[in-house]
C-alpha positions in Angstrom: 22.8 28.5 -35.2 19.9 28.9 -32.8 18.9 25.4 -31.8 15.8 24.3 -29.8 16.1 20.7 -28.5 13.2 18.3 -28.1 12.8 16.8 -24.6 14.1 13.4 -25.4 17.3 14.8 -27.0 18.0 16.9 -23.9 17.6 14.0 -21.6 19.6 11.6 -23.7 22.5 14.2 -23.9 22.5 15.0 -20.2 22.3 11.4 -19.2 24.8 10.1 -21.8 22.2 7.8 -23.3 23.4 5.7 -26.2 20.2 6.5 -28.2 21.6 10.0 -28.8 23.0 10.3 -32.4 26.7 10.6 -31.9 26.8 13.2 -34.7 25.0 15.6 -32.4 27.8 15.8 -29.9 30.0 18.2 -32.0 26.9 20.3 -32.8 26.1 20.7 -29.1 29.8 21.3 -28.2 30.2 24.0 -30.9 30.4 27.3 -29.0 29.0 29.1 -32.1 25.7 27.3 -31.7 23.1 28.7 -29.2 21.5 25.9 -27.3 17.9 26.3 -26.0 15.5 24.2 -24.0 11.8 25.1 -23.7 10.0 25.5 -20.4 7.5 23.1 -22.1 10.2 20.4 -21.9 10.7 21.0 -18.2 6.9 20.7 -17.7 6.8 17.5 -19.7 9.6 16.0 -17.7 8.1 17.0 -14.3 4.7 15.5 -15.3 6.2 12.2 -16.5 8.5 12.0 -13.4 5.5 12.7 -11.1 3.4 10.0 -12.8 6.2 7.5 -12.5 6.5 7.2 -16.3 10.1 8.6 -16.4 13.1 7.9 -14.2 16.0 10.3 -14.3 19.5 9.5 -13.2 19.5 12.5 -10.9 16.7 14.5 -9.1 14.4 16.6 -11.2 15.2 19.6 -9.1 18.7 19.6 -10.5 17.6 19.7 -14.1 17.6 23.5 -14.4 21.2 23.8 -13.1 22.3 20.8 -15.2 21.0 22.6 -18.3 22.8 25.8 -17.4 26.1 23.9 -16.8 25.8 22.5 -20.3 25.2 26.0 -21.9 21.4 25.5 -22.5 19.3 28.6 -22.2 15.7 27.9 -21.0 13.1 29.8 -23.0 9.6 30.7 -21.7 6.4 30.2 -23.7 5.2 33.6 -25.0 1.9 34.8 -26.5 3.6 34.9 -29.9 4.3 31.2 -29.5 0.6 30.6 -28.8 -0.4 32.5 -31.9 1.8 30.3 -34.0 0.4 27.2 -32.4 -3.2 28.3 -33.2 -2.5 28.2 -36.9 -0.7 24.8 -37.0 -2.4 21.9 -38.6 -3.0 18.9 -36.3 -0.4 16.5 -37.8 0.9 16.2 -34.2 -1.4 16.1 -31.3 1.1 16.1 -28.5 0.8 19.5 -26.8 4.4 19.7 -25.7 5.7 18.9 -29.2 3.3 21.5 -30.7 4.7 24.1 -28.3 8.2 23.2 -29.4 7.3 23.5 -33.1 5.6 26.8 -32.5 8.5 28.2 -30.6 11.0 27.1 -33.3 8.8 28.7 -36.0 8.1 31.9 -34.2 11.7 32.4 -33.1 13.4 31.2 -36.3 15.1 28.4 -34.5 16.2 25.0 -35.8 14.5 22.1 -34.0 16.6 19.2 -32.9 14.5 16.0 -32.7 14.2 12.5 -33.9 10.4 12.8 -34.1 9.5 12.2 -37.8 6.1 14.0 -37.4 8.0 17.3 -37.0 8.9 17.2 -40.7 5.2 17.8 -41.6 5.5 21.4 -40.3 7.2 24.4 -41.8 10.0 24.3 -39.2 13.7 24.0 -39.7 14.9 20.6 -38.5 18.5 19.6 -37.9 19.1 16.7 -40.2 21.8 14.2 -39.1 
C-alpha cells in the first residue's frame, strides 16, 4: 500500500509521541507498505519551528535523514498536484493539508491522518 503521512503523524512516529495510535506501528513497520512524506510537510515543520510554534526533539536539519532511516520517501510537489488542488472544494483551508490531499488523490495514495476534515474529500484514508 502506498501511504502518504500527515505531518503530525510523521512527527509523532519519529519522536515516539504517545498521541500516535499504536495500531499504526505495524502498518509503518510492514515492509510491503511504501511510506511517503511530502515536501509540504517539511515546509510546514520548518515554518513552525522558525516561528517558535513547534519544538522538535532533535534539530530540524536532521529530519530528512531521520525520515530516510525510517524508510520514508520524500515526494516533491508537482504540477499535477496543483491541478488536483485547484478543483478541491474548500472544506479545509490549511494550504499544507490541501497539498497532502491533492498529492494523495493525484498519486492514488492512502492518506494517514487523524484530521477528520480529510474525510470530506474523495481521498483514501487509512482508518484505524
